N, C-alpha and C positions, 0 to 999 in steps of 0.2 A: 784214390791214388792206385789202388791197386794195379787197375784199365791203362793209366799214367804209368805207375812201373814198368809192365812188362810190354808196350807198345811206343812211350814216347806220346801220344798225345794225349792233352793239356785241356780237352774240353769238359762242359762239363757234361755231356748226356752222349751216349756210343756204347757197345757191347762191341768184347774183343770177342772170336773164337780161334782158340788152335785146336791144329790137329798135334800130326806126331811131321811131319812134310810140311806146311799149309798155316797159314793166319790171317783173320781177314778181321776186319774194322768196319762197325755199323754207323751210322752217323746221318743227324740229318744236315738241312740245306742249309742253318744258321752254319755249321761247321767242313762242310763241301772242302771249302779252300783252303782254309785253318789243317784240316787234318791229312792235308795232297803234303803241304811244306812240310807236317809234323811225321809225318810216317816212312822209315822209309823202303822204299818199292821195291828191293830188294829181296828184303821179309814178307812186308805188309802188300794184303790188298783191298783200296778202299770199297766199301761199298755206298754209296750216297744213297740213302732211303729218300722216300718219297720221287725217286725217276722209279718212271715207269721198265725197267729196264732189267730194277737193282732186284737179285733173287730175295727172296726172305733166309732167314739161318738156317731153319729149319729144310727149305729147301734144296742152301750150297750146300749142307750137310749129309743128306741126302747122296749130293754129289757127288762129293769126294771121298766119302767112306763107302765101306761093305756090309753088308748085313750081318747082324749078329755084330757089329762094333757097337762099343759104349760110349757117353755123352756124357762128362761129371759136371755137375753144376754144384758149386754151394748153396744149399736150399735155402738159407740165410739171407741170402745173394740173389736171389730170382721170385719173384712174386707168384701168389699159387695161379692166376690166373696165365702169364706166360707159361709157366711150369706143366698145366694143364694144355695146352696148346702146342708146345714145343714136344710136349715127350709125343702128345697123339696123328702127330706129323710127322714122328720118328718111325714110330711103329712103326707106321705106313710100309715101311721099306726095312723093318727089322731091326730096330736101328733103338737102342733103352737109353733111356735118361734117367743117371744115379745121380743120389749124393751124397755127395763125398764127406765124409766128417772131418774133413781139415784141409783149407780150402791150401788149392797146390801152384796159387800165387805166392802165397806166405810160406812155402816148401825153398822155396827159391830165393824170396826176399833177405830170407833169413840165413840162406846157407854160408859156412865162413867163408868156402872160397868165391862165390862173389862176391862179399864183401871187399876180400883181400885186392882180388885186382880191379873195382872203380876207386879204391884210397875211400872207401864209410862209405858212400855215394847211399849205400843198397841196404841200410840199414834202413830196417819198417821201426819210424813215428812209435810210440806207444799213444796208447788212449791215451785223451784228456780225461783231466779230471781238475776242471776248474767248479770256483765256486756258485750254486744258484743267486739268486735275485728274488723277489718276493715285487709284484707290486700291486699297488695300494687301488681297491674301487674308486678310488675317482682318476684311473685310467684305465681299469678293465672295463669300468659301470655295471658290474654284476660280479658278488662274489661269487669266490670256487665250487660253494658249499648247494648254492642255486643252481651249477650248474649237474653238478653230479647230479641234485636233485631232477631237475630236466633232462637227463642222461638218463636216470629210471623212470620216468616215464613215458621214456620210447622204449624201451627193454621192455614195462611190462604191455606196452600195446600189442608188440611185435612176439608176445609170450615167451620172450628169454630169459634168461634165469643170472645171463652172464655180459662181461662183451672184455674182450681183449684190445687193448691198443695198444698200436705196434709205431702211428704215425707220429713223431719225433713233434711235428705243432701243434699235432693236437694233444697230447700230453702237454702240455706246456701250457699251450691255451684251460686246458677245464682244469687243471691247477694253481692259472694263475701266478703262473714260476719263469722264467728266464734264462734261458745258461747261456757257453757261450763255445759247446765240446766241435761245432761246427763252425769254419770261419765265417763269416758275414751272417749266419744266420744264428741268431738268439735261441737257441733249442740244446737237450741236453740228452748223453745217451740216457733210454729208460724205458721200460715195459710199463706198462697197466691194469690193470685190470680190474674192474668196477662189478661188482654185485649187487644185489639187492641188501645185504646184510657189511658189506666191506668194499674199502677204495685199494687197492697196492701197489704200490711204487715200488718197483727192481729196478735199484739205481744204487751205483759206489755212496756206501756212507758218506765218503773225505767229502763230498761235495753240497754237503748239507753243514750249512748255520744255525746257529740255535734260533735264530729268528727264525730262520725259513722255517724248519721245525716247528716252529709253534706256529705259522700263518699256517702250518694246514693238517695243525695238532697230529704228530708223529708221532707212531710207538713204532717197538723195534720187534721183528719177531713172532712171538710168540704170546708174549707181556701187552694181548689186546684188553682193551679195557672191557671190565665184564658191563659196563652201561654207555650210550654213546655211542659205540664204537661203527656204526655205520655211517659216520661225520666222522671220524679222523683214516689219516692212514698209516698203511701199515707199512715199512719199508721193509724191504728184501734184497739180500744181494744180486745186483745184476743177470749175473746167469746161469742163476735158480732157475730164472722162468719155468723155460723147460720143464724141468722136473716137480717144480713144483703145479703149471698145467696137469703134469698124467697124475699125478702121488695125490693132492688136494683137491684140487677144481677140477677135475672130472669126478670121482668117486660122491663132492661134497655136494654138486649139478645134479645125480639122480637121475640121470636120463637126459635132462632137460638141455631145452635152447641155449647154445651159446654163441654169441651175434661175435662175427666176424669179419672184418673190411676183405673183398676181391683182392687190394692192393695190399696185402701183408702174405709175410714171403711166408716159403712151400714150408718154412721147419715148424710154425707156428701153428699154421693151418694143420700141418696132416698129426702131429699131435693131440687133435682134436676129431673121436671117433667118426667120422661118416653120418650118424646117425644122429648128434649130437651137435653137428653145424647148420648154422644156419650166416650165410655167405650173401651178404649183402653192405652194397656203400652206409662207411658210418655216419649215423646222426648228428659226431660233432666235428665233421667237412665241415658241411652246409648249416650246423649255429655255430660256428665260425668263425665263413664267409658273411653272413647274413651282421654285420657290425649294429651296434645299438648306438644311441645320439650323442650320450659321452665318449663311443670310441672316434667315433665323427668326427664329433668339433675337437677331439684330439689329432685325431689327422691331421686334420688344418690349419690347428693352428703348427704341426710341428712344418708342413708346408710353406709358410711364410718363413719363416725360416732357412732353414733347407734353397728356397727361391730366391732370399737374399743372401747364404753365400756362390750360388752360381753367379748373379748379380755380379759380386762383388771379383773371382775368377775372369769373365768374362770382362768385365772392367777394365782388372789387370789387366788382362790380355791383348786388349785393342791398345794401352797405351804403351806398353811394354814394348809394341809390338812398336806404334809411331814412332818412335825414340828410340827404336835400332833395329831400320831400312838394312841392315847388316846382316843380322841377327844375333843372337845373346842367348847362351849357354843353358839358359833357362827356357828358354824359346823351344825346347823340345817334347815331346808326348811324352814322357817319365818324368819331369820335372813338372808338365805342364796339370798333368795327376799330382801328385805331388804338394802343386798349390791349389787346387779345391780341396782337396780331403785336408787341411791345416784349416781356407776361410770354412767349413764345416765343423773343424773339432772347435770351434771358437763360439761355438754355438749354443745355445740350454738344454741341456738336455740329450747328446750328442753323445752318444754309445760307440759309435764307429759309421764303417760302410756295409751298407748291404747287399754287393756286389763288387767283384776289381773293378774299377775304374776303364772305361774305353776310352782312351787321348787315342783317334784318331788323324794322323795331317794324309789328305791327297787319298792314294791309291789305299792306302790302308785301309781306312774308311771302306771300302766294298768291301771287308774280309767281318762276315755279321758280323762275330762276336772276338772283334780283336785285343786284343788285349800288349800292351808295347812292349816290349826286351830290349836289351843293349845289340843285337843282331838284327830285329826291323824295323827299328826306332828312327823317325824323320819329327825337320824343324817344322813347326809353328810359322805361317808368315802369313806373306798375302798374295803368292803365286797359287794358291789352292787350296781346297776346300777342311775346312777342318772338321769335326764331329764328337763331340763329347757326350758319352751314356754313361751317367755314376751316379749313383742314390746315397744315401744313410738310414742306420737304424737312430731314432733318439729316443726317448722311452716313451714316447706320444705319440709312436708312430714310424712308420718307413716311408721311404722315399724311395724314386724313382724317372728318370729324367733327359730326354736324349735333345739336343739339339743341335742340327748343322748351322755352323756360319762360317764368312767368309768376310778377310780381313781387306781384300783389296776389291778384284772388280773380276764376281762370277764370269764364267760364260755364258750367254743365249741359252744352252743345252739346257747349262743346271741348274739356271732359273729354271724351267720348260719344266724341269720335272721333281724340282721342288718346291714351284707351283700346284700342278699335279698331285703330292702329295700330302702340298699344304689343305688341299679341297678337298681330297679325302679322308685328312683326318676331322675340318670340320664338320662333313657329310655325317660322321659319326657322331660328333661332338654333339649334333643338335635332332638326332633322329629319335622319335619317340615310336616304341614298341610295345605291343600284349606283353604284361609280367609271365613269367614259364616258360618265353621264347626259347630254345640252344641257342648258348651264344653266338655255332657258325649260322646263325640266321641273321648278323650283324655286321660279316666277313667283309658282305660284296662292296658293305655301304666307302667302305672304308681303299676298295682296289679300282673299283666302275672306271674314272679319271684315267686310271696308270694305265688300266685294260680299253680302255678307247683309246689307246695311244700306241698299244702294244705294250707297253708293258704290264714288268707284276715283280713281290719279291718274295723271296723262300722264307717267310718265315710267320708264324702266327701275328696277328692284327693285335691281339690285346691276351691280358693271361691277369688271371686277381691278388690280388699283395694281402699281405699280412698285416696285424693294429703290432707293432714292434714284433713281427716273425718278417716269417720267406718269402723271399720279396718275389719269388714265384708260390701263390695260394693255386689251390685247385679250394670246387670242384669246377668256375665255368671259365671258358678261355672264347675270347672270338679268333674264330679260325677255321678255315673252311675244312679241317678237318673235323669229325665232329666225333662226340665225347660220350660212350655208355653211362659212365655216371654224373654226366653233368646232367643234374638234377631241374635248369632250367634259373634262366634269371630273379634274383629279387632287388627289393630296395635294398639298401645297406650295404650292398656287395661294392667294394672297391676294385678296379683293373684299371688299368694300362688303355691308350686306344695311343700306337705306334707305326702305323704304315710305312714305308722307306722303299728304297731305292735303291740299285747297286751296281755299279758299273763295272764291270769284270778288270783292275790293273789303272784304276784312272779315280772312282770318287764313289763314295758312298754318303744317299742323306737317309733317314728317321728321322720323324718329330715322335718325342710322345712325355704325353702329361699322364698320371692320375687321372683316375675319375670313380666318382658316387654314382652309380643308379638313384634314382628318386621315384617317389611317384608322381605321376602327371595328370595331371587336372583335360580331361578330354573332355567334347564337349558331347561325344558320345561312350558305349563303357556297354564294348558286344560281349554275352555273356555273361556280363555280370565277370569280364574275368580282370579286370584292370588292366593301366599303362604306365611306363616305365619313362622316364629322359633321364637325360645326362647329365652332370654337375660336373665341369673341370674344378681338379681340385690345385692342378698341378700350377705355379705363378713365377713363369720364366718368361721373360720376353721373344717372337717368334721373330727372327732378322728379320726387316723390312725392304733390305736391297736385292735379298733372294726373291724376294718375289716378283714375279709380271701379274702386275694388274690388268692387266689387255683380259687375262685368260681368268680374271675374276669375275664373280656375280657379287650384285650387290648386297644380296645380305650375307655372303662371305667375309664383306666387306665388313659389313656391321660386324658380325662375330667375333670379326679380327682385332676390332674398335673397341668392342668389350669387352672383351679378357684383356685387353693391354687394359684396360682405361681401372678394371678389377685387382690385376696388379699394380699398380701405382699407386691404389689407394689400402691394399695389405703392404707389402711388401717395403712401399714407401714410408708407410710409418713406423715399420721396423728400422730400414735403414736412418731415419728421422732419429728416435730413440735411444737407436745406437752408436749416433756420430757418426754412420759413415754417407757425409751428403758429396763424396765425391763420386760415389756409390748411386748417391742418390739421382744424380745430375748425367750420370749415365742414364739410369733408369728411363730418365723423362725424355735423353733425348734422342731412345730406340721404340719408344711406344707411342712419340706420335699419331696422330690421325690418320689414319690411309687413306687420300682424297687419290678423285681419278680428277687428274692435267686440264 
């Protein structure tokens, strides 16, 4: 939100760098087009990350600054790894990276003159203070005390006396709690420190209901139980974390190692003496990513309901367009997204959206992370492709699905591109591969058919997804870019499979399902490594009219027909149970077996 305030750019990823007379913003390929439209070219230079000629932030700063200059950064908002890399780079030109004690954007954001000029829109929002909810073991599959016990075993193996947890989804997962402090993400602002004797949560205590406190056996401050405290949670003020680390944790650990994630902020890591730092990938991240059997079944259950909601939306769109060939006020991108949210909100265990719905008609679909606005909105009709990328948070899982459809007659180019995207999607969905390979090993499967036509897309093929947690979750992803923190793929991980193709100012195509990795039975087992297969868990039809069957292989047609049969069996039963007979009829029409003429 600070970046949005200062630059006008609303994308979820990017870095703004401001000097006394220049300003530049770096963002990746998902947002190049969006940023070019939102940034004022007279004030900002767009730096397109991922392109070979784009300078790094360090190189740009070395070019526009002079030796002896200083670059200020809020140490709470930059990771230790990023700090080290940038600091080393700048020092080569005698430019120093310095930690600022008060965020510089906040000085402007709360400035009375600035607020007066724009009628109050510059008022900085207050930090959220929403109540937490506890998750029952029927949803999580494991008690929080068991998770802490396993975490302590990881600490013991590495000869560490404590771990400082800063990732919000890791804290939520560890304690079987969820919140609503960040839109679309069921997390809450907190820090957590786990030692062999204590579990400490640094949080605004107003967020804790008596039920939540009971669920984590909470005690406050120094009121530590005389016995069993190692399986109770001590509650401390959120802003006390640095003081506690320096004055209590460091003396108590007596020179022993403290586990810190490399993704933690520079402020947290620099508070621990170098000799005590054990900086490594957090064991919680991997444990969280590998879902247990209970979590997987819950996630699959929520996808049945979510699939039914999306089927209801698409059926309504098709019917409304047919009944209103000249258009209707409901057939615009924003009312369409609102109607889809309404369909989801009627489903059992619904909590909210997992991200802002991408409802994109025609050329708006070429903006990879497009969000409809009053200025950009387009009608949904028979003349153009329509891309809808959406998802929801349910108590029993998180969903993320994209479908691209045409309610009229698609062009041959659109069908050719769509079919090659689908072929890549199926190629990945059918893959069998060794466990513990990195996610980037799978990326080519999804791109190979597009590449053969000289096409590609500027985003990753897949990201991890949480269990009623963040819709984007580490540590693994499927992308051409490797990740040093990716420990390798393992059974139980949930990821997306979402190849696409985008023709600037014309149309966008993306086909996205969520998948869960399963153990594969293979004839041989090289080096006893074990192999994995993919089970698709999203259940929404893939539009048949968009497919050019002439370039489909027999095994691809077989996969699609089996997938659609599963949609009929599982989503159809739910629609029957909930009395949505008209949606069931639409589902049957959309899942007719694909056959060659």
